[in-house]
C-alpha positions as CSV (number, residue, x, y, z in Angstrom):
1,V,12.3,42.1,6.4
2,Q,10.4,43.0,9.6
3,T,6.9,43.5,8.3
4,G,4.9,43.1,5.1
5,I,6.4,41.9,1.8
6,L,9.7,42.7,0.2
7,N,9.6,41.4,-3.4
8,L,12.7,41.5,-5.6
9,T,11.5,41.3,-9.1
10,N,14.5,41.8,-11.4
11,G,17.0,39.2,-10.5
12,G,20.2,39.7,-8.5
13,T,23.4,38.2,-7.2
14,H,23.3,37.9,-3.4
15,T,26.3,37.3,-1.1
16,G,24.9,38.7,2.1
17,N,22.3,37.6,4.6
18,F,18.5,37.7,4.6
19,D,16.6,37.9,7.8
20,V,12.8,37.5,7.5
21,A,10.7,38.0,10.6
22,A,7.7,35.8,11.5
23,G,4.7,37.0,9.5
24,A,6.8,38.8,6.9
25,V,7.6,37.7,3.3
26,L,10.7,37.8,1.2
27,G,9.8,37.4,-2.5
28,F,12.1,36.4,-5.3
29,G,10.3,37.5,-8.5
30,D,11.2,37.8,-12.1
31,G,14.8,37.3,-13.4
32,T,17.5,35.1,-12.1
33,H,18.5,35.2,-8.4
34,N,21.8,33.6,-7.4
35,L,22.2,33.0,-3.7
36,N,26.0,32.6,-3.7
37,S,26.9,33.0,-0.1
38,G,25.5,34.3,3.2
39,A,22.4,32.7,4.7
40,I,18.7,33.1,4.9
41,T,17.3,33.2,8.5
42,S,13.5,33.1,8.2
43,P,10.9,32.3,10.8
44,G,8.7,34.0,8.1
45,T,8.1,33.1,4.4
46,V,10.4,32.9,1.4
47,R,8.3,33.2,-1.8
48,V,9.3,32.2,-5.3
49,N,7.0,33.7,-8.0
50,G,7.0,35.1,-11.4
51,T,9.2,34.0,-14.3
52,T,12.2,33.4,-12.1
53,D,15.1,31.0,-11.3
54,V,16.3,31.0,-7.7
55,N,19.6,29.2,-7.6
56,V,20.4,28.2,-4.1
57,N,24.2,27.9,-4.0
58,T,24.5,28.5,-0.2
59,A,23.0,27.4,3.1
60,Y,19.3,27.3,3.0
61,S,17.7,26.0,6.2
62,I,14.7,28.0,7.4
63,A,12.2,27.5,10.2
64,G,9.5,29.2,8.3
65,T,7.7,28.5,5.0
66,T,8.9,28.2,1.4
67,D,6.1,29.3,-0.9
68,I,6.6,28.3,-4.5
69,Q,4.0,29.9,-6.8
70,S,5.8,29.7,-10.1
71,G,9.4,29.6,-11.5
72,F,12.2,27.4,-10.4
73,F,13.7,26.8,-6.9
74,N,17.1,25.1,-7.7
75,V,18.8,23.3,-4.8
76,L,22.4,23.4,-6.1
77,G,25.0,24.2,-3.5
78,D,24.0,21.9,-0.6
79,N,21.1,20.1,0.8
80,A,18.3,22.5,1.9
81,S,15.4,22.4,4.4
82,T,12.3,24.3,5.2
83,G,9.9,24.2,8.1
84,A,6.9,24.1,5.8
85,L,6.2,24.0,2.0
86,Q,3.4,25.6,0.1
87,Q,3.5,24.9,-3.7
88,S,0.8,26.0,-6.1
89,S,2.9,25.7,-9.3
90,G,6.5,25.9,-10.4
91,S,9.3,23.5,-9.7
92,V,11.7,22.2,-7.0
93,T,14.8,21.0,-8.9
94,G,18.5,20.3,-8.5
95,A,20.8,17.5,-7.6
96,N,20.6,18.0,-3.8
97,N,18.0,17.1,-1.2
98,F,15.2,19.3,-0.1
99,T,13.7,18.4,3.3
100,V,10.3,19.6,4.6
101,T,10.5,19.2,8.4
102,G,6.9,20.3,8.9
103,S,3.7,20.3,6.8
104,A,3.7,20.4,3.0
105,D,0.6,21.6,1.0
106,I,0.9,20.9,-2.7
107,T,-1.8,21.9,-5.1
108,F,0.2,21.7,-8.4
109,G,3.8,21.9,-9.6
110,D,6.6,19.5,-10.1
111,H,9.8,18.2,-8.4
112,R,12.6,17.2,-10.8
113,G,16.4,16.7,-10.8
114,T,18.4,13.9,-9.3
115,G,17.9,14.9,-5.7
116,T,15.4,13.7,-3.1
117,T,12.4,15.6,-1.7
118,I,11.8,14.4,1.9
119,L,8.5,15.0,3.6
120,Q,8.8,14.6,7.3
121,G,5.5,16.2,8.4
122,S,1.9,15.8,7.6
123,S,1.3,16.6,3.9
124,T,-1.4,17.0,1.3
125,I,-1.6,16.8,-2.5
126,S,-4.9,18.3,-3.8
127,S,-6.5,20.4,-6.5
128,S,-4.5,19.9,-9.8
129,G,-2.2,17.2,-8.3
130,F,1.6,16.8,-8.6
131,R,4.3,15.9,-11.1
132,L,7.6,14.1,-10.8
133,D,10.4,13.9,-13.3
134,G,14.1,13.9,-14.1
135,G,14.9,11.0,-11.7
136,R,13.6,12.9,-8.7
137,V,12.7,10.8,-5.6
138,L,9.8,11.9,-3.4
139,R,10.2,10.2,0.1
140,N,7.3,10.3,2.5
141,E,8.1,9.6,6.1
142,N,4.8,10.8,7.7
143,T,1.1,11.0,6.5
144,L,0.6,12.2,3.0
145,T,-3.1,12.6,1.9
146,W,-3.8,12.8,-1.8
147,N,-7.3,14.0,-2.3
148,G,-7.3,15.7,-5.7
149,G,-5.7,15.8,-9.1
150,Q,-3.4,13.3,-10.9
151,L,0.0,12.1,-9.8
152,V,2.0,12.2,-13.0
153,F,5.5,10.7,-13.4
154,N,7.8,11.8,-16.3
155,N,6.2,15.2,-16.6
156,T,6.5,18.8,-15.3
157,F,4.2,21.7,-14.4
158,N,4.7,23.2,-17.9
159,G,4.0,19.9,-19.7
160,A,7.5,19.4,-21.0
161,S,10.0,16.6,-20.3
162,G,12.2,17.2,-17.3
163,G,15.1,15.1,-18.6
164,S,15.9,11.4,-18.4
165,G,14.4,9.4,-15.5
166,S,10.7,9.4,-14.6
167,G,11.0,9.6,-10.9
168,T,10.3,7.5,-7.8
169,I,7.9,7.7,-4.9
170,N,9.2,6.0,-1.7
171,N,6.6,5.6,1.0
172,T,8.9,4.6,3.9
173,A,8.1,2.2,6.8
174,T,6.9,5.2,8.9
175,G,4.9,6.7,6.0
176,T,1.1,6.5,5.3
177,F,0.1,7.4,1.8
178,I,-3.7,7.9,1.6
179,A,-5.7,8.1,-1.6
180,S,-8.6,9.9,-0.1
181,G,-12.2,10.5,-1.4
182,D,-13.5,10.4,-4.9
183,N,-11.0,12.7,-6.6
184,A,-7.8,10.6,-6.1
185,F,-8.1,9.1,-9.6
186,N,-4.9,8.2,-11.3
187,I,-1.2,7.7,-10.9
188,F,0.5,7.3,-14.3
189,A,3.6,8.2,-16.4
190,S,3.8,10.3,-19.5
191,N,5.5,9.0,-22.7
192,F,7.6,11.4,-24.6
193,G,8.9,8.7,-27.0
194,G,12.5,7.6,-27.6
195,T,14.2,6.7,-24.4
196,D,11.8,9.0,-22.4
197,T,8.9,6.6,-22.2
198,G,8.1,6.7,-18.5
199,E,8.6,2.9,-18.1
200,D,11.1,3.4,-15.3
201,A,8.5,5.2,-13.0
202,V,8.0,3.3,-9.8
203,F,6.1,3.5,-6.5
204,N,7.7,1.7,-3.6
205,N,5.5,1.1,-0.6
206,A,7.2,0.0,2.6
207,G,4.7,1.7,4.9
208,T,0.9,1.9,4.4
209,F,-0.9,2.7,1.2
210,R,-4.6,3.3,1.9
211,K,-7.6,4.0,-0.2
212,S,-10.5,5.3,1.9
213,G,-13.4,7.7,2.1
214,S,-14.6,7.2,-1.5
215,D,-17.9,5.9,-3.0
216,A,-18.2,2.2,-3.6
217,T,-17.9,2.7,-7.4
218,N,-14.9,5.0,-7.2
219,T,-11.7,3.8,-8.8
220,T,-8.1,4.8,-8.1
221,T,-5.7,3.5,-10.8
222,V,-2.0,3.0,-10.4
223,G,-0.4,2.8,-13.8
224,V,3.3,2.6,-12.8
225,A,5.3,-0.3,-11.4
226,F,4.1,-0.8,-7.8
227,N,6.3,-2.7,-5.3
228,N,4.7,-3.5,-2.0
229,T,6.7,-4.7,1.0
230,G,4.4,-2.9,3.5
231,T,0.6,-2.8,3.7
232,I,-2.0,-2.0,1.2
233,D,-5.3,-1.2,2.9
234,V,-8.3,-0.8,0.5
235,Q,-11.2,0.4,2.7
236,T,-13.6,1.7,0.0
237,G,-14.0,1.6,-3.8
238,R,-11.6,-0.1,-6.3
239,L,-7.8,0.0,-6.4
240,V,-6.7,-1.0,-9.9
241,L,-3.0,-1.9,-10.6
242,T,-2.3,-1.9,-14.3
243,S,1.5,-2.5,-14.2
244,P,3.4,-5.6,-13.0
245,F,2.5,-6.3,-9.4
246,T,3.9,-8.9,-7.0
247,N,2.8,-8.6,-3.4
248,Q,5.6,-9.1,-0.9
249,G,3.9,-7.4,2.0
250,S,0.2,-7.6,3.1
251,V,-2.9,-6.5,1.3
252,N,-6.3,-6.0,3.1
253,V,-9.5,-5.4,1.2
254,D,-12.6,-4.5,3.2
255,A,-16.1,-5.7,2.5
256,G,-17.5,-4.1,-0.6
257,A,-14.1,-3.0,-1.8
258,T,-12.0,-4.5,-4.7
259,V,-8.3,-4.9,-5.6
260,Q,-7.8,-5.6,-9.3
261,V,-4.6,-6.5,-11.0
262,Q,-4.7,-6.1,-14.7
263,N,-1.9,-8.5,-15.7
264,A,-1.7,-12.0,-16.9
265,T,-1.1,-13.1,-13.3
266,F,-1.6,-11.7,-9.9
267,N,1.4,-13.0,-7.9
268,N,1.2,-13.1,-4.1
269,Q,4.3,-13.8,-2.1
270,G,3.0,-12.1,1.1
271,I,-0.4,-12.0,2.8
272,L,-3.8,-11.4,1.2
273,L,-6.6,-10.9,3.6
274,G,-10.0,-9.2,4.1
275,N,-13.7,-9.5,3.4
276,G,-13.8,-7.9,-0.1
277,T,-12.8,-9.1,-3.6
278,Y,-9.5,-9.8,-5.3
279,Q,-10.0,-9.5,-9.1
280,T,-7.8,-10.7,-11.9
281,L,-7.8,-9.2,-15.4
282,N,-10.4,-11.6,-16.8
283,S,-11.8,-15.0,-16.3
284,S,-8.8,-16.7,-17.9
285,T,-6.2,-15.1,-15.6
286,A,-5.3,-16.3,-12.1
287,L,-4.4,-15.2,-8.7
288,V,-1.2,-17.2,-8.0
289,N,-0.7,-17.7,-4.2
290,A,2.8,-18.5,-3.1
291,G,2.3,-16.8,0.3
292,T,-0.8,-16.7,2.5
293,L,-4.5,-16.2,1.7
294,A,-6.6,-15.5,4.8
295,P,-10.3,-14.6,4.7
296,G,-11.3,-12.0,7.3
297,V,-9.2,-9.7,9.4
298,G,-8.5,-10.9,12.9
299,G,-11.8,-12.8,12.9
300,I,-14.3,-14.7,10.8
301,G,-14.6,-13.4,7.3
302,A,-15.6,-14.1,3.7
303,L,-13.2,-13.4,0.8
304,A,-13.9,-13.5,-2.9
305,I,-11.6,-14.1,-5.9
306,S,-13.0,-12.9,-9.3
307,G,-11.0,-15.1,-11.6
308,D,-9.1,-18.3,-11.2
309,Y,-7.1,-19.3,-8.1
310,T,-3.9,-21.2,-8.1
311,Q,-2.2,-22.2,-4.9
312,L,1.5,-23.2,-5.2
313,A,3.3,-25.7,-3.0
314,S,4.7,-22.9,-0.9
315,G,1.2,-21.3,-0.5
316,F,-1.2,-21.4,2.5
317,L,-4.9,-21.0,2.9
318,D,-5.8,-20.0,6.4
319,I,-9.2,-20.8,7.8
320,E,-10.6,-20.0,11.2
321,L,-13.4,-21.9,12.9
322,G,-15.6,-20.1,15.4
323,S,-18.6,-22.3,15.5
324,L,-20.6,-24.7,13.3
325,T,-22.2,-21.6,11.6
326,S,-19.3,-19.1,11.9
327,F,-16.2,-19.9,10.0
328,D,-14.0,-18.4,7.2
329,K,-15.2,-18.9,3.6
330,L,-13.5,-18.5,0.2
331,N,-15.6,-17.9,-2.9
332,V,-13.7,-18.3,-6.2
333,L,-15.6,-17.3,-9.3
334,G,-13.2,-19.2,-11.6
335,D,-11.4,-22.5,-11.4
336,V,-9.2,-23.7,-8.6
337,N,-5.8,-25.4,-8.9
338,L,-4.6,-26.6,-5.5
339,S,-1.4,-27.7,-3.7
340,G,0.3,-26.3,-0.7
341,T,-1.1,-26.2,2.8
342,L,-4.5,-25.7,4.4
343,R,-4.1,-24.3,7.9
344,I,-7.1,-24.6,10.3
345,S,-7.2,-22.7,13.6
346,S,-9.7,-22.3,16.4
347,L,-11.2,-19.0,17.2
348,G,-12.1,-18.4,20.8
349,G,-11.3,-21.9,21.9
350,Y,-14.0,-23.5,19.7
351,N,-13.9,-27.3,19.3
352,P,-16.2,-29.1,16.8
353,N,-18.1,-32.3,17.5
354,Q,-17.7,-35.6,15.8
355,G,-19.0,-35.5,12.3
356,D,-19.3,-31.7,12.0
357,S,-18.6,-30.3,8.5
358,F,-17.8,-26.9,7.1
359,T,-18.0,-25.8,3.5
360,I,-14.9,-23.6,3.5
361,A,-14.6,-22.9,-0.3
362,T,-16.9,-22.7,-3.3
363,F,-15.8,-22.1,-6.9
364,D,-16.8,-21.5,-10.4
365,D,-20.5,-20.9,-10.9
366,G,-21.8,-23.6,-8.6
367,V,-22.5,-26.0,-11.4
368,A,-20.9,-29.4,-11.0
369,D,-17.9,-29.7,-13.4
370,P,-14.9,-31.8,-12.7
371,A,-12.7,-29.4,-14.6
372,D,-13.4,-26.7,-12.0
373,L,-11.0,-28.2,-9.5
374,T,-7.5,-29.5,-10.1
375,G,-5.3,-31.0,-7.3
376,I,-5.8,-31.1,-3.6
377,F,-4.0,-29.6,-0.6
378,D,-0.6,-31.3,0.0
379,N,-1.0,-30.9,3.8
380,I,-3.8,-30.1,6.3
381,V,-2.6,-28.8,9.7
382,W,-4.5,-27.4,12.6
383,S,-3.9,-25.6,15.9
384,G,-5.8,-24.5,19.0
385,F,-8.1,-27.4,19.2
386,N,-8.4,-30.2,21.8
387,P,-6.0,-33.1,21.2
388,N,-8.7,-35.5,20.1
389,V,-9.9,-33.2,17.3
390,S,-8.7,-33.8,13.8
391,F,-9.7,-32.8,10.2
392,T,-9.9,-34.2,6.7
393,A,-11.1,-32.5,3.5
394,S,-13.6,-33.7,0.9
395,Y,-13.2,-32.3,-2.6
396,F,-16.3,-31.8,-4.8
397,D,-16.8,-30.4,-8.2
398,N,-17.6,-26.9,-6.9
399,S,-16.7,-26.9,-3.2
400,I,-14.3,-28.1,-0.5
401,V,-15.8,-29.4,2.7
402,L,-13.8,-29.7,6.0
403,N,-14.7,-32.7,8.1
404,A,-14.1,-32.8,11.8
405,S,-13.4,-35.9,13.9
406,A,-13.6,-35.7,17.7
407,A,-13.1,-39.3,18.8
408,P,-13.0,-40.0,22.6
409,V,-9.6,-40.0,24.1
410,P,-8.8,-43.7,25.0
411,V,-7.8,-44.5,28.6
412,P,-4.1,-45.5,28.8
413,P,-3.7,-49.2,29.9
414,A,-1.8,-48.3,33.1
415,I,-4.6,-46.1,34.3
416,W,-7.1,-48.9,33.5
417,L,-5.1,-51.4,35.6
418,F,-4.8,-49.0,38.5
419,G,-8.5,-48.5,38.4
420,S,-9.1,-52.3,38.4
421,G,-6.9,-52.6,41.5
422,I,-9.0,-50.1,43.4
423,V,-12.2,-52.0,42.4
424,G,-10.5,-55.3,43.8
425,I,-9.6,-53.6,47.1
426,A,-13.1,-52.3,47.5
427,A,-14.6,-55.8,46.8
428,G,-12.2,-57.3,49.5
429,F,-13.4,-54.8,52.1
430,R,-17.0,-55.7,51.3
């Protein structure tokens, strides 16, 4: 195919080669097309459209574009690859892997079957969104921007079940998955009943999951199991996690933004930081910190928890002091149950004076009530200050105050005696 479009619209069994020049299009239309041997060499475009099944039983590794507009592209014989992917509907299916080495632009359609779709270039999901089913794995290794439509596990482009297994999204350590703007609304799984309930759907984030570019009131909801060992970065709006969530990576929430976990407990085994709000399901549920909670991001900050806060023996609260009026603050709208360690560090070489105090945490509604606070920190440690600086904490009904001591460094006895000898010598000369 040297120029224009060659569209094969009534099926066929193919054992020869196809050569598609750059700018030209080879189309597989209606009927069943069995690619049984031979090869496709295509700097151009291979298109799947109409009511068709394209069964790839031979080598498929093209430098050009695979354009799926409808029908089924079945990767059966071996792993396949394409330079670029355009998908507006239809399905990528099969037991083998399908690698997109360049850009992918998905506006609808599904990927199903037990193989893996690997996105190695910059990709987008927009318009009507994307569906995943039949145990398929979508692996993102680059930047994937989701700016429109829903991401639906356990469903297909034609609204039917694609078989057992709801699918998995793996955002790898090199991947950045961006929920961008006001139209990245919802990630969820369909329930077809019986054993096909969608409960095995999972999003694994080992890279960066970012919500950005939205209005302050915009919400992105993740309704499938979400495992974070990488970074969650919520820059705008609200990220709501409705399924079990235990953070084992890091989560940052910017000022004005919110991360809400709608479960009985919000478990942190990693790092929670930022200047926004962490929110539990309601006032009777708690953020349970077995890792690190650190207001701010690389500097002084203020962090809010909407709900109760429990710090376990393995947990840390990190507070930086930059001056008497510039230091990290934690505001808990519920009750506080403390143990673990308070870690104090100096920002920019700051050293407090004797008697300086810092209200580092407030909680409940500000009304004095002994029930608002249970326990104290097991340990208080500090670093970056002069050797004569030390800290203690005072615990009140609705606040915690850090107290600084900066006692003068005593002169060692040997130095005092040496000084006295010099005075004696001087007196003798006089």
